[in-house]
C-alpha positions in Angstrom: 41.0 250.3 -66.3 43.0 248.5 -63.6 45.4 246.9 -66.1 46.9 250.2 -67.2 47.5 251.5 -63.6 51.0 250.0 -63.3 52.0 251.7 -66.5 50.7 255.0 -65.3 53.0 254.6 -62.2 56.0 253.4 -64.2 55.5 254.2 -67.9 59.0 253.0 -68.9 58.7 249.5 -67.2 59.5 247.1 -70.0 58.3 244.0 -68.1 54.9 245.6 -67.4 54.5 246.6 -71.0 55.5 243.1 -72.2 53.0 241.5 -69.8 50.2 243.9 -70.9 50.8 243.2 -74.5 50.9 239.4 -73.9 47.6 239.6 -72.0 45.9 241.6 -74.7 47.1 239.2 -77.4 45.9 236.2 -75.4 42.5 237.9 -74.9 42.3 238.6 -78.6 43.1 235.0 -79.4 40.5 233.8 -77.0 37.8 236.0 -78.5 38.7 234.7 -82.0 38.3 231.1 -80.8 35.0 231.9 -79.2 33.8 233.5 -82.5 34.9 230.4 -84.4 33.1 228.1 -82.0 29.9 230.3 -82.3 30.1 230.1 -86.1 30.5 226.3 -86.0 27.6 226.0 -83.6 25.4 228.1 -85.9 26.4 226.0 -88.9 25.5 222.8 -87.1 22.2 224.1 -86.1 21.4 225.4 -89.6 22.4 222.3 -91.5 22.2 219.1 -89.4 21.4 217.0 -92.5 24.5 218.0 -94.3 26.6 217.2 -91.3 25.1 213.7 -91.2 25.8 213.2 -94.9 29.5 214.1 -94.3 29.8 211.7 -91.4 28.2 208.7 -93.2 30.6 206.3 -95.0 29.7 204.8 -98.3 28.4 201.2 -97.9 30.9 199.6 -100.2 33.8 201.3 -98.4 32.4 200.1 -95.1 32.2 196.5 -96.4 35.8 196.7 -97.7 37.0 198.0 -94.3 35.2 195.2 -92.5 36.8 192.6 -94.8 40.2 194.0 -94.2 39.6 193.9 -90.5 38.5 190.3 -90.7 41.6 189.3 -92.6 43.8 191.0 -90.1 42.0 189.3 -87.3 42.5 185.9 -89.0 46.2 186.6 -89.4 46.5 187.6 -85.8 44.7 184.4 -84.6 47.0 182.3 -86.8 50.1 183.9 -85.2 48.7 183.3 -81.8 48.0 179.6 -82.5 51.4 179.1 -84.0 53.1 180.8 -81.0 51.5 178.6 -78.3 52.5 175.0 -77.7 49.8 172.3 -78.0 49.9 171.4 -74.4 49.1 175.0 -73.4 52.3 175.6 -71.5 55.0 178.0 -72.5 58.4 176.5 -72.8 61.0 177.5 -70.3 63.8 179.5 -71.8 66.4 178.7 -69.1 
């Protein structure tokens, strides 16, 4: 293995050992992430209906959220109307 060659030349080199251990740790983490992604992909393929059920919001909650958004929109529109003068020009503050 090419990675171990520098350690064979200088077995007491601390920096080389440190870099080798870091590279091995990063490789291990990358492999774990790949395994987790593969598991997630398999679960999605096996149970797509369950995934759709989890993503769907109950109808009453969706209606409630829409009402809240409408109320916020009305409040924002009122603030905008109150903030602009009737003639459409902004007053000069100098």
